[in-house]
Each structure stands twice: as C-alpha cells, then as structure tokens.
N, C-alpha and C positions, 0 to 999 in steps of 0.2 A: 505496502501499498505506499502507497504519496503522500508525504509531511509535506509540511500544511509553506517550508519555503520551499520546496519542487513545484507544489500547489499552483505558489501564483507568479513564478518562470512557464510552468507549464500554460497560465491562464495567460500572459503576454506576448510565447509567442503564437500563441489561438490568431491574439486578436491580430497581432504580425497579418501573419499567415492573412488569415479575413482581407482586413484589407487594401494586402499586397497583390493577392484573387482581386479586388469591386474593383480597385486600381487600374491592372488591365485589363480584363473584360472593358469596363467606362471607356478606356481608348479605345479600342479595336474600332476599325471602319464597325458602321454598317451589316455587308456582305457581314462578311465575318461570323454576324451575332443573328441574324435570318435561323427563321427553323430551318434544322439537318440531324441527321443521322448522329445523333449526340453530341453533337458537335456546343459552344461555350452557353450560350442559351440552355440548354439540358441541361449540359453541365450545371450550370446556378443555380437552377430551378429546383435539381435536383438536391446541389448542400442547402441551399434552403428551407426544399423538406426536411430535412434531416434535423439540422440545426432547429428548427421551430418544433418537432420533434424534443428532441434531447431536453428542450426548458419545458414546457409541457410533461413532461413524465418526471423530468424533478420537480420540481414546482403542485405535485397530484403526491408524492413521495412529501415532501416538507410541511405538505394541510394537511399530512395525518392518512390519504387515503392510497392506498393499490392501484395502479399505475392500469388500467387492459391494452400490453402490448397489441398490433396489429397481428397482423395473420395474414401467410402467403411467404411465397418469396422474395426474395431483394429485385429481381428484374420487373415484377410485377411492380410491385409499390415502389419503384422509381419510374418504372411507368406514366402514374399516377400523380403522378408528384408535376411532371413535367405536363400531362396533362393540365391538372391545377390551377399551372401557374402560365400559362400557351400564352391569354391574354393578357398581363403584366411587361410593362418595358421591363429594360436593363435595368435603368436608375430606379425603379421600385422595385424591382428585386435583387436589385443592391444597398438598397436602402432596408427590408428586412434583415437581410442575412446580415450585413452591421447590427440594427436592432438586437435581432437575437444572439446575434454575439458579445453584443455589449449584458441585454443581462442573461445569458446565461452566464456569464461572467463576472460578473456583481453575484449572483444567487451561489454561484463557487466559493468564492472570499468570502464571502458571510456567510457560508455557512462550513460545517467539515464536510467538505464532497467524495472526503472516503466512503462515509457513510450514507451518499444516496447513492442508491445503486439500484436496478432493473434491466429490468431484455428488450433488448433494444425490439426488436419479435415478439411473437413469441414460438420456443422451444428454442430460444438462442441463449448466450447465459445470457448470463446480472456481470451487469460491465457498474462498476464503481464510479461516480462520476469524475471524480481526483484519476482514473484509465482511461477512462475515457477521452478526458481533452486531450491530451497529447497522442493517442490516433486519432483523431479526430484530424488535428495539428495535420496531419501528415499525410491523411485523405485527402484535403484539400492539396499538399504542398505534391501529391504524386497526380492531382489531374491537371494539376497547373501545369504542370512539365509534360505531362502527355498532347498536352490543346496547347501548350509554347512553341509543338513538333506540330501540329499540322494548318497553324496560328501567328505564325511568327509577329512581331510591331514593325520589321525593319532593318 
C-alpha cells in the first residue's frame, strides 16, 4: 500500500499527465480529432468516462455506500463511453477530464486513499485508490504515446 507521501507524489504526476494530455489534444488540428476508429477524440472520451467513474465509485465508498460496478467487457464499456460523449466538443471533454481529475485528486489527498477500494467493473479485482492513481497515470501516458505516433504535432 502506498504511503501518504507517495500518494501525494502520485496525484501530482497524475495531474501533470492529465494536463499534458489535454494540452496536446487541444493543439491538434480539427481533422485529427474528427470521429475515427480509436483516435484522439475516442481516447479522450474513454479517459473522461473512466476518470468520472473512479470519482463516482470513490465518493460512494466515502458516503458509506457500496458502489455497484458496471458489468461487461472493457471493450463494450469503452464503446459506450465513446458513444456517450460523441456530441461533446474537445474543449468540453477536456474541461470534464480536468474537473474529474481535480475532484479525484482532492478526494484522494483529503482522505486515506489506501482505504478507498472498489472494483472497476464486476468481476475485477478491488483497487485501492492509492494504487489506482499511478496505474491510471501510466494508462493515460501510454495512450498519448500511441496517439502521438499516429497524430504528430509537427
């Protein structure tokens, strides 16, 4: 389990990675963010969906409720996330991403993130928020690295 100091560092790294991703995607030309098979827009929608989900699950735990994780395959949930946000602009999606990250970071830093644990989806292992934060940071960073190969800025 992560200690308080490492959780603070992990939150800072996550915030920097979210900002880096949002800044990069905001600089892309509109043709790069048009709807496509798992392009920048779809990845951003996926990241927003999951970030909001982690926040919702964490808030449920803190309010004494046992969250009900979604059922299904990750691929199906990701497709629903893309569909859910298909009509939102890149600026609105980045606002939602930054907002969810800010709220999640405040929640994690204001509580013992090692005691907030939930399953991301039905049948998956329980993640402690203190362990999920660095995993999510790496996930976002990896998505950006893959996207940069397809959509370089110049």
